[in-house]
N, C-alpha and C positions, 0 to 999 in steps of 0.2 A: 835317637841320640841318647846316650846314657844320661841318667839323672844325677849321677855322681861321677866326678872326674878327679883323679888324684895326680898331683905332680910331686916333685921332690919336697917342696915346702908347703904346698897348699892343697886344700880339698874344695872342689867346687860342688855345690849342692843346690837343690831347688830353693828358691826364695821361700821365706816363711814369715808370717805376720809377727812372730816373736822377734824378728830382726828389725822392727821399726826403729828402736832406739839406736841400734848400731848404724843403720843407714842414715839416721838423722845426724849423727856425728859427721858422716861423710857429706851428704847433700845439704846439710844445714850449716856447713862451714863456709864463711865468707869467701875464702880463697878458691875453694872448689866451685862455688856458685858463680863467682866472677869469671871462671874459665869455661863454664858450661852454658850459662844462660845469658841472653842478651840483656835482661833486666838486672842481672847480677844479684838477684835476691835469693838468699838462702831458703831452702824449701822447708815446709812445716811437716809435722808428724802426720797430719791428714794427707798431705801431698805424697809423702813417702808411702803411706798405706796404699794410696792409689797406684803408685808405681809398682808396688809388690803385687797388688791385685791384677794389674795389667800384665806383668810378667807371668804370673800364674795362668792367666787366661790364654796367653800366647802358647805356653807349654801345653795346656789342655787342648787347644785347637790344632796345634801343629807338631807336637812331639819334640820340640826343641825351644830354646830361648835363653834368656839371661840367667845367670846363676849368681849366688852369693858365695864368695870365696873366703874360707877361714884358714888361719894358720894351723898347720899340723900340731905344732907345739903351742898349746894354750887355747886354741880354738877361737881366737878373736876374729870377728868378721873384718876383713881388710879390703875387700873390693866387691864391686858388682861388675860382672863381665860376662859376655856371651854373644850369641848371634840371634838375630830375629829378622822377620820380614820387616822391611821399611821402604819408604820412598827415598832414594838417595840420588840426588842430581836429576830429579824429575822422573825417575824410572823405578819400578819395583825391583828390589834387590834383597839378597840375604846380606845383612849388614852387621858388623861387629862393633861392640861398644866396650869401653873399659873406663872405670872410675875407681881410684884407689883412695883409701883413707888418707887424710892430709898428713898424718904423722907417720905414715908408713910408705910414703912416696920415695922414689929414687933408690929402691931396693930391688928392682927388677920384677916386682909382683905383677904389674900390668902386662909385661912381656910374657911372663911365665903363664899367667892365667889365660891370656888371649891366645897364645900359641896352642895351649891344650884345647881350648874351646874351638878354635878354627880347625885344628886337626880332627877333632871329633866330628865337627860339622861335615868336613869333606868325606870322612870315612862313612858316616851314617846316612847322609842326605844325598850324596852323589851330585852336588851342585858343581857347576863349572868354575864359579868364582865367588868371592866374598868381597864386599867393600868395607871401607873404614873411612870415617870423616874426622878431621882435626881442624879446629879453628886456626886461622892464619896467625893469631897471636898466642898459640899454644905450642911452642917448640918441643916440649916434652912429649906430647901426644904424637906429634909428627915423627919424632925420633923412634917412638914405640912402633908406629906403623912401618917405618923403614926397617927396623930391626926384625920385624916379623916377615919381611919379604914382600910387603905391599909396594906396588909401584904407583907413583903419582900419576893421576889421570887428567884431572882438571879441577878448576875451582867451581864451587857450587854455593848456593845459599841454603842455610839450614837454621831453623829457629831464629831467623832474622839476622844472621851474621854470616860472613864469608868463611867458608871452610875449604880445605884441600880435600878432594875425593881421591882415595887410594883404592887399588884393586889388587887382590892376590888370586891368581888362577890355581886351580887344583893341580894342573900339570906343571906348575912353575916352581 
């Protein structure tokens, strides 16, 4: 899978340790943490560094993974999005994830980045399908999944809370 993906407004690139502060603004924000984590606790810079290390290790081991997305104009990091191996609904899957900067939400960035990442995944990896999960109390992520052509499959537990599991097939 390419290590750089460009869309109309964004550039997806490999995560970098220099992004810790930018990612801390995202994952350290109380509203984002409340939507992502059962404990609702904003993440620390050490935890963000661990996320980046994990993402880079996945890239190294599998040749694909989550990316950091920056705006073409200005270069600000606005999202973490991509695909990776995960256990989704109790089964190994290639799963997509998106999280957008709290002050840049509702601009279509999640849909734009995830569409590019999923398309690159299908083109490069030859997988039959990709999953996505969205908490039951996160209608914005549910809307992104539907906008991307993911079909609701069933409800699953993830990180201690109920999520909708969606699936998009390569031929769909």
